[in-house]
N, C-alpha and C positions, 0 to 999 in steps of 0.2 A: 487411453482416455485423456482428454484435454480438459482441464478445469480453468475457468477464468473467473476472477473475482475483481469487482471494482468497488472502491470505497470512497465516499466523500469525506473529506477531513477539514476541520476548522483549526486554524493556528491563531489563537487569540492574541498572543504577544507579538506577532509580526507587525512591524511598523513600516516595512518596505518589502519590495520583492526580494531584495538581498537577504533580509531576515528569513523570509519564507523559504527561499531556496537553500539556505544553510541548514534549516531544520529538515527539509525534504531530502537533501543530499545525504545527511547523516542517517536518516531512517532507511533510505533505499540502499545505501552502501552496506549497512548492517544486515539487511534482509538478504542481499546478494551473497554476502560472506557466510551467512549462517544456514540458509535454506536453499534447496534446489528449485528455485523459482526465478522467473524473469519479472522485473518490476519496472514501471515507467509512470511518469506523470502524464495523465491523459487530457485533462481539461483545466480550465481556470488558470492558465499560465500568467495572465495579467492581473489577477486578483490577489491582493495582499494576504488575506486571511483565509482563503478557500483553496482547496486542492482536490483533485480527483486522481487517485492512484489505481493503476491496474496491475494485477498479478496473474501470471499464467504458470501452471504446473502441468507437466506431461508425465504420466505414469501408466503402468500396465493395467491398473484397476482404478475405479472411481474412488474407492476408499483411501488408497495411497495418495492420490492427487488431492483429495479433500483434506486429509490429515496434514499434508505439507502446506496447503493454503491456510488452514486454521492456525497452524503454528506461526506462519508469517503474520497473520492478522493479530494474533496475540502479542507478537513483538511490537507491532504498530501501537497497540493499546498500552504497552508498557512505557511509552515515551510520554512524559508529562507535558511536553510542549504542544502536543496536538490531541484533538479529540476526533475519534471516528464517529461520524454522524449516521451514515447509511451505507449498507453493504449489499451487493447483489451478486449472485453466482450464476454462471452459465456452464453447461457441459456439452462437449462435442464428442 
């Protein structure tokens, strides 16, 4: 089962693309280190305070993939620098 989650994020204190990328790099590196998911910035690369992050998990069952994605999303929520605005899931 392949699970895909995309989430829109707002980074309120970013004053430049450099600030935004520093926050996103820290978040994405932490996710890669801690969980068995792939993560990438999908959209809004030129916007200072917006980002769209995509996460993909592959597992033998939907519940295992969903659990891994939920843990990664919880980690994103734990960062005070950004706010997760909207999240969508797709299953293949």
